[in-house]
C-alpha positions, 0 to 999 in steps of 0.5 A: 486734113489740116494738122491740129495745132498743139497748145503750148501750156508753158507759154500760157502759164508764162503770160497769164500766171502772174495775172492770176496770182495778182487777182488771188492776192487782191481778193484775199486782202479785201476779204481779210479787211472786211472780216477782221479789221478790229480798228474799224469805226463801224461795228459789225452788225449781226442778227444776234445784236439786232434781235437783242436791240429789238428785245430791249425796246419791246420788253416792258421791264427793260429801260435802255441805259441811254434813255434812263432819266435820273431821279431828280429832287428839287430842294427849296430853302425858303426866303433868303436875301432881304426876305428874312422870313420869321425871326426868333422873338426872344432876341428882340425881347432881350435886346439888352443882352445883345443876343443874336437874332435868329432868322428863318432864312438861315435855318432854312438854308442850313437844313436845305444844304444838309439835305442836299449833302445827305442825298449826295452821300447816301444816294449819289445816283439821285440828282439834287437841284437847289433853288438857292445855295447862298443867302440870296432872294429868289422870287416864288415863281422863279423857284417853281421855274427852276424845278419845272425847267429841270423836269424834277420829280419832286419838290420839297420846300423847307421853312420854319413856322412863323406863328408866335405860339405853338410847337411841332412840325406840320407839312402843307400840300396842294389843295388840289380838289380838281386833280390828283394829289396822291403823291403829294400826300404820300411824300408828306406822310413819309417825311413826317414819319421819318422826322418823328423817328428822329424826334420832334416836339409835336406831330401837327399833321398834314394840311391842305392849302395854306394857313391864311387860305380864304377858300378860293381854289386858285389862291388857297395854296402856297405858291410853290405847291400850286405852280410846280408841275410835280408832287410837292410839299412845304415842310414847317420845321418847328416854330421860330418862337418855340425854344424847344423847336429851336433846340431840336433844330440845332441838335438834330439838324443833320439827323433831320436831313438824313430823315428827309432823304431816307423818307423819299427813298423809302417811298420810291422803294415801296412803290417800286420806282427806285433804283430802277427808274424815276417817277414818270 
């Protein structure tokens, strides 16, 4: 019978002990980096975060911040540059007094800039784009393109009335018998109500098409109302030939600007579209 060889465990430990210890150290180090590396560029994805993300995408009331679209309103100052628009006839009639001729383009720009500033001050989360901010000429279609390319939600064109007789404020909207101009009418009504609160010489109402319309559908609209892709209106802020309207315009310029901004925000609040999201 062969004699059983005795295992020398002390020698086994001397040979394999350091190797086993090295394996244990490396294993612990790798596990620590995977679970507690706060400097990693890759976030740890958990079931909870996946479920939260899915809930945000499927909930009808949740709009991920990354895809929220700011409310955008385009303010259009009518005329400009070599297109002065209407003039104050009294200056021409009293040329010997060397009175300053009042130009519609200047009034339009002054009000447009005041409306822009009213939004920036009171509603800074609303994005305002302008068709012009200086005394420059801008083609009618270019004005529409500025609003359309910016994907604006509303378009407001500011003017003074060129008629030689009359007074008061009137607002013109698209005579869109083939489509839906509900929002155009709503914004015009809200703006008119707020301007009336400030004080105007006469409330002349909401009109469709344009003053010299010939009944033809394609041409029976102001260009900026016809060729903008969003609800739009053209506001005639009093008659250039009316001393009362000119006085109101000068005395209440900033109040009118606040009124236009407040009117738009009240409309959107009433329809549940502000401040959560913009009109789609």
